[in-house]
N, C-alpha and C positions, 0 to 999 in steps of 0.2 A: 875609133874607128871603124871604119867599117865593116860590117858583113857582109858574111855574102851570100847568110840564107834571112837579112833583114829589113822592116822595113825602115825608112826613117821613120826619126823617133819614139824609137819604142829603145830607146838606150839598158831602158833602166826595166828589158824581161830578162827572166830568167834563160834565154839563152844567148840573152847580147852581152853579160854577165858573165857566161857558161864561159862562153869564147874570149872575150876579156881576160880571163883568170889560166886560158886552157894556151891562147896566140899569141897574147897583149906584148908589145912591147911596155917599157917602161913608164913611156908618157901616157897614153893607155893605163896602165896601176896607179896614176900619177893622182890620172883623173879622173879612177872610179873612186884612191883612196878623202882625195877632195870631198866626194859626194855625202861619200859615209861621214868625214868629220864634219858636215855640215849637218845634215840630222844622217845619228847614228839606228838610226830605229825609223829609218822610213822607206822607198818605194827601194831606192838601192842595198843598205841594210839589208832587204826581207830577202833581195832576190839572191844574193853573196850566202845567203842563209840557205834558200834554195840548193848552189851550188855547191854549198858546203859539204848535206844533208845525202850527198848525191855519192858519186865513184868517187874513193880518192883523187886524189889530181897530187899528182908526188912535185914537196915541195910546196903546196902554193894550202894547198888545203891550213896544215895548222898554222900556216905563217898570215893567213884573213883569219883565222880563226880567233887562235890570239892578238890580232889588230882589231876586231869588232868587238874583242869582248872587251879590251884596252879601254875603244874611245866607250862604249858602250858605261866602263867602268867612272867615270872621270865625269862624265852627265850626271853618277847618279850620284858622284861626289861631292861638286860643283852645290856653292853656296844660292837658293831657289833668289829672284830677283824680288830684291826689295817691294811691297805693295805701297802702294801711293792713295 
């Protein structure tokens, strides 16, 4: 998603994530979801948390809060990698 008030390369900023959650397309949401699945505790996840801690976004806050919590629970339940 091209952000009207951001410089390229800052897609994981709080402002960019807020923009995606507020006015992004379904494809924008899919891209954000891919980043969260890849690293549910990473930069994008931290930006999502900051946005969700702010003013309630109708229909978005509950959805993304639960999605991020589910991803993090899956990571917590995943068996540890065997050490060699």
